[in-house]
N, C-alpha and C positions, 0 to 999 in steps of 0.2 A: 798313790797309783795313776799314774797316765793313762787318760783310756778309760777312767771307769767313771761311770755314775754315781754319787753318792745320794742316799738315801737314810733320810732319820724317823726311825718309829717310836711313839713311844711307849708300847709293849716291851720294850727292851730294856726296860729301867728297872733300878736292883727292887730284891724281896723283903726289904727290912722296911716297914711302914712305921716301927716305935723311932727310925731313927729322922731329925727333923731335916737333916743334912739330903736325904732324899728326894724333899719336894723342889718341884723344878719351879722353872720361870714362866712367863708368857713370850710367845713369839716375839712381840714386839720389844719385848727386853732383851731378848738374845740377838736382837736385828742391829741393837744399838752397843751393845757390848763391846767397849774398849779392847778387853784381852783377846775375844775371837777376832774382832777386824783385824786384830794383828799376827794373826796368824797366817802364816803363807797359804794355806789350803783355803781360805777365805772366801772366793769365789766360788768355788762347789759346795762350800756351808750357806752363803749367801743363797744360791739357788735352789739349796735344798728345804730353806727356809721360808719361800716365795709360796704366794698365795694357788698357784698353782701345782707345784709339789707337793704341800701341805694341805690340802682343801682338804682332801677327806678325814682329817685329824684335829684341825687347827683349831675349829670353833669350841667341839670339846673342851682338848685340851687347855685353853685360854680360858673357860669359864670356868671347870670344876677340876678338871685333872691335873693340872700343873701345882696350885698351891690352894685349892677351894677346897671347899666341903667333902669332895669325894676323891683324894688323892691319897689317903689310908688304903681305903679299901679299893681302889686301881691299885697299887703297891703292892699288898700282900695278896695279891687275887692271882691263881695260877690260870683262869680264866681267860686271862687276858693276850695269853700266848697263842688261843685257838686264830683270832680274828690274822696276826700275824703270820698262823703258818700259811692258812689259806692266802694271803697276799702272795704269801712267798711261792707257793705252788703257782701261781697265775702268772708268776712273773716268767719273760720269754729268756731270760739270758739260760746258760748253761752251767758256769760257774759264777756262785755269788760270798763274799766274804763277810762275815758275820760280826762284827766288835762290839762286846755286850759284857756285862756282870758274869760272872763264872756261874750262878744261879743260874740266871737264863738258859744260858748256854746247856747245863746238864738238864734243865727242867723239858729243853726243848728236845734234846737226846731222849729221856725218857717218855715222849709223846712218839717217837718213832718205830714202828715196824721193825723186827731185828731175826734174825734164824739161831734157832736155839742149837741148833747143830754145832754152830761155829761160835758161838758164844764162849765167850773171856771174861771173868770179871776178876779186877785187882783191886780189892777194897783198901781205902785209904781212907778210913776212920771217917764216912760219909754219916751223917744223922740228921739229913733234912735241912729243909730251907727256916731256918728261924732262929730267932735272936740268940739261944742257947747253945748255937754251932762254937765246938771248943776250938778248933781251926780251921783253916782254909783247906779242906781238904773235898773231894768229890769220889764220886764211883765211878771207873769208867769201862764204858762199854766197845768190846772191839765189835761193828755191825759193819762187814762187809757190803751187804746192799744195802748200803746206806751213804748218801752224799756228805752228811754233816761231817765236821772237823773240828772237836773240842780241843781248843787251849788254856792251860792255865798258867797263867803267872803267879808266881808266891814268891816270896821272900826265902835267902838262902836258911836250912834250917840250924836249929839251934846243936848243941851236944848233944842234950837228952832227945830232940827228935831224929838225930841222926843214929844213936843206941838203937831208939825203938823200932826204928826203920831197917837198920840191920838185923834187928833180932825178928824181925816181921818176915824178913825176907828169909833168915835161916831157917825157921819154922815152915816157911813154904816150899823150901829146899827140901828138907827132910820128909815134908809131906810128898812130896812128888816123887823123891827116891824110895818112899816106902812102895808107893804106890805102883813103881817098876819094877820092885823087885817080888809083887804077889803077882806080875802075867806070866801066861806060860811061855811064854818066850821073851829072851833075852836081844835088847834092839843094843845096836851099838850107839855110841854118840855123831858118830857120823851119818847113821842110818833116821836116826830121831831128827836131826838138824834138815836131814833131807827131805821128810816126811811132813815137816813142819813148813819148809819151803813148797812143796809140793799141793798144801793145803792150803798156803797162803796165795801162791798163784790160782789154783782152782775157785777160791773165795773170791780173788780180784776179776777170775774172769767171768762167774756169774754177777759179781755187781756190775762189770761192762755189760751186760747181757740185759740184765735188769735196768739199766740205766738208757739202754739202746731201744728197749721195749716201753720204756715210761714216757722217752723222746719222741718214740712214735705217736704213741697214743696222744701224749698233745698235740703232736703235729696233725695229725687226724681231726683231734675237738677242734682245734683252732681253722682247719679245713673245713669241718662240719657247720660251725655256728658261721662261717664267713658266706658259704653257699646259703644257709639258712637266710642268714641278712639280704645276701641278693634276691633270693626267693620272695622275701618278703616284701624287699621294694619293687617286684615285678608286679608281685601282685597289689600291692598297695598301688601300684602306678597304672595296672589293669582297671582297678575298680574306679579308680578316678577318671578314666577315659571311658570305661560304660555307665557311669553315672552321667557325666557329662551329655554323651550321646543319647542316653535318655530323656535329660532335661532339656536338650535342644527338642528332641522326638514331641516331648511335651507339649511343649510353647509353639510347635508349628501346625498341632492340632490344636491346640484351643484357639490361636490367630485366624486357622480355617472356620473353628465355629464361629467366631468371633465376625467373619467374614461372611457367611451365610445367613446368621440373624440380623445382621446389620441389612443386608439385601433383601431380606424379607420384610423388615420393617418398613424400608424403603418402600417397595410393592405396594405394601397395606396402605400406607398412607397415600401413595399417586392413586391407587384406585378409590379410596373413602375421598380425597378431592375433586378425581372425574366425575363420581358419581353425585357428588354436591353440585358441580358444577351444571350436569346434565340435568338433575333435579331442576337448577333457576332455571335455566335457559327453557326449559317446558312451560312452567310457569309463569314468567315472563311473552312468552309462544302466548298462552292462552287469556294473557291481560291484553296483550296487544289486538287480538281478533275480538275480544269482547268490547272493547274501547271501539274497534275501527266498526264493529256490527252498529253500536249503541249511537255513533255518530253519523253512520250514513241512513238510520231511521228516523235522527232527527233533521237530515236535509231534507230525506223523501217525506214527510211530515209538515213541513215549511211550505213547500208548493204545491198543496192543494190547489184543485180546480175550481172550487166551488167556495160561497162564503158561507154556505147553510154549514158546511160540513169542518169550515175552519174554527169555530168555537169548540167545536168536540173535538178537534185534532190538536188542539192547543191545551186541551185540557188532558187529552193523553198524553201528548208530549209535556207537559209540565209533570204529568202522574210519572212519564218514564224517567222525567229527569230527576224527580225525587227518589225512586226508585235506584236511580242511578247512585244515589247521593249517598243515599243510606247504603247501599253497596259501596263505595268508596271506602266510608266511616269502616265499614268491615276489612275493606282491603286495605287500609291504612294502618288497622290494626296488622296485617298478616306483613305490609311490609316493611313496618315497623321492627318487627321481630326477625323479616328477612334482612333487612337492613345490618342490624347487629350482628346476624349468622355471617353476613357476608364482610363484615369491620373485622369479625375475630377471626374468621379466615383466611383472610388477606395479610392479618400480620402473624398470624400460625404457620401459614403455609411455607414451606422451602422452596418449591417450586407448585408449579400449577398456569391459568390460564388468567393476570392481571387484568388483559385486555379486557376481552367480554364482561368480566365481573365489573370492571368500570362502566361499562355501556349500558350493562342491565342497574347497575343504581342510577344513572344519569337517565333513563326511562322510567323507573320507579317513582323518583323525583319530578319528573314532567306530570306525569300520571297524577301525584297526588297534588300537584297545582290546578291544574284543569281539575281535578274532583272539587275542590275548594272553590274555585271559581262557579262552576256550575250551582254550586250550593248557594253561594253570593247572591246569583243571579235569583236563583226559588226564593229565596227570602225576600231579597228585595219588590221581586214586580208580585211573583203570586201572591204572595202572603199581602205584602203591602196595596197594590192595586194604586198607586198613584199614577205612574202613565201608560200609555198603551203597551200593552203585551208585545206585539209583533216590534214595535219601535224600540222598545228597550231591548229587548232579546236583541235587534240586529243591531243596535249601540256595542252591548256586550260582546254580541259578538264578533265586530269589527276590534272593541279590545282585546278580545282574544286573540284573534290575528295577530293585532301588533306585539302583546306578549309574547305570542309563538314565535314573530320573529326575533325578538329581542333573547329570545330563550335559545334560538338555535344559533346567534351569533354567539351567547355565551357559551356555549355547546361546545360552539367551533375550539372557542379559547381556550376552553377545560380540557376538550380532547387535546388538545396539544401538549398542555401541562399534563394529563393524562399517560398520554404519549411519552413523553419525559418519565414519568414516575416508573411507569413500565420498563423503559427502559433502564433506568438506575435498577429499579429492581431484578430484572434478568443479569445483570451484571454483577450483582449483589449477588443474587443466587449461584451464578457461575462461579463465582469468586469463593463463595465457600464450600461450595461443589468439590472445586481444588483443593482448598483447604484441607478437606476431610478425606480427600486420596491422598496426599501428600501424609496425612497422620494414618492411614493405614498401610 
């Protein structure tokens, strides 16, 4: 039929598992069968055998149900009609034509509900579905509220079958006439036909009403499912949007917390560096003051008025220089520790005061050199006594002044180099800070 879609269902096979002819063939063999491909309706058959149309039953059919270990159990089981009936109920079409073996049609009819008040049975030697069925006959049910139509094709009956059928019909007619004779009223043949027609019309109307109600329920069920799917999709979309919003808010909160912690850590580091620089400046100021006082005391002691007190003053000066040398030894240890701290601080600090740090380092180096020179003077002059103390002291003082001038020149050159290094450090710190802000 044109305009109709063909479906192939394995549930509609025959009900005789003892007959090997009822074995099936895999779908691949059916697709390459020359007899099927020669049919005029082969395009419809090929579409019905495609993967999309047969996806729910093809795998089980090829592996077991066609000709495998489970074909006899599947062929003889009436339970296989249950999934077919469920599939048929879910179909959206209003009219479905079923082409199947008469046993499948009869069993499908027996699975349907019917009204006992309008039930009419015409027994035609039906003895069930098994291999010992005497003839191709079935029980026919008139089911007005069901849309099933059962068509039985059989060969023309033989003379014995015709005589048996005529005797059966005569017996049924006699029973019908006997039942009519026992009634309280006599109904004419015309009235009986009219009543039968009216009953059939009422049954047809009830069937149409039931069918309309069933179609309405199916339509409502489809609409309910569609609305439920739409609601579920909207709920899923809303939940996804809410989850994304919460994730964005949580990310923003974590970013703010990270920025706050980073700012606190930066402030803490800056305060620590400022405290270190302040302590270093205070210590260097004390060292300069002590050194200045010691030099001034030495100069004042050198220019005494009398020669009597010269020896005592020189001795006092030498003692002072010895104390200064000992204090210088102690300061050297402290200066070494300060140098290490300054170098470590200079390497680790992201920002700070590189200029004052290098100046302090330069002053510490100069003080250490002067202390070594003073200790050398004391060791050679006071302890050795080979030359006059005053002459040797002034000679050493001139050498110290020369060394001071040379050191000043070197310090200028170092200051230039340190300024360049400080500029490079500041540029590097600004670049690193810019990179850190870019990462944030």
